[in-house]
N, C-alpha and C positions, 0 to 999 in steps of 0.2 A: 946251472950254467957257470961257466968259468969266471972267476973273479977278475980276470984280465980283460974282459970284454968292454968295449967302449960304452960310455954312458952319455956322451955329449955329441950332438950333431955338429957338423961344420957350420960356422956362422952364416955362410951364404945360404945354406939350405934352411937353417933354423929361421932365418929372416923371412922366408917365404910362407912359413906356417902361421896360422892364426895363433896369437899369443895365449889365449885363455883355454886352449884345448888340452885336456889330459889324454883323451882317447880320440884317435882319428880313424874314421871308417876307411878301410882299405879293400879295394876290389881287386881280386886276382883274375887276370884274363889270359887265356892261352895265346902266346905270342904268335903262333903259326895260324891258328884258325879264327881267332878273335872271339871264341866262346868265353862267356863269363863263367868262371869256375866257382868262385866263392866270395863271400863278404866276411871279413874279419876286422879286427881292430888293432891298431898300432899305437904305441906311445913313442915318445922321442927316443927312448933307449932301443926299442925294437927296430925302429927305422935306422938308427945308427948301426945296429948289428947287421941289419940287412945290407946296408951300403958297404960295410966292411967285408962281410963274408960272401955276398952274392947269393945267399940262401934266404928265402922268405922267412922272416921271424916276426911273430905277432905277439900281442898281449892277450892272454886268456882271461876273459872276464869271470868265468866260472871258477877257475883255479887260482886266479889272482897272481899269475906268474908269466914270465916269458915263455914262448912256445915256438920252437923252430918247426915249421911244417915238415912232417915226415920223420922227425927224430925217432919216434917209436913205431910208426906204421911203415916207414920206408917209402911213402908216397910224397916225394920231395918236390920242391919248387925252386928251380934255378932261375934267378932274376935276370931278365934280358933288358928291361927298361923300367924306370919309375917316373911317373908324372904327377904333379900336384894340380888340383883344380884351381880355377881363377881366384877363389876366396881363401885358399890355403887351408881348407878344412876337410879335404878328402884326398885319398891317394889312389892312383891306378898303378898296379904292378903287373907288367907283362912278364909271364913266366913260361919256362919249359916245364910242363908238368910230367912227373914220373909216377905212373899209377893213377888211381882215383883221387880226385880232389876232395870229394865228400866223405865224411866219416861213415856214411851208409854203404859205401862201396860204389856209388854212382860216380861217373866222370865229373859231373857238375853238381853243385848243391842246389842248382835251380832246375830240378827235374820234375817238380810238381806243377803241371800246367793248370791254369785257371781258365775255364771256358768263358768266352765273351758272348754277350748278347748279339744275335744276328739283327738284320735290319728290321725284322718284325718284333724285336724285343724278346725273342726266345733264345734259350741256351741250347 
């Protein structure tokens, strides 16, 4: 990523985040349908980049680097809105998803349904 990218959040936004968090769970939700697309993690720099660019940027825990959604796959996320939860320790990002959100090619990462027990205790 470019060396000119922002590293600091605006003070008013930083004040809403829980102080001791290095990584913040970030839920991406389709802004039109409300479908939950994926769960990723952000740090303060990736949140600052997202705010500046309007493109969802996350922190890759496996690669230990910033990751702009769709930079290599073309399956981008244009940010429509960002909300913090009441404790400042989770982020909801409403996006316009271009292409699949999941690396498997599925629209949502939450495509593995888990059966629930019926009233008789059977699945």
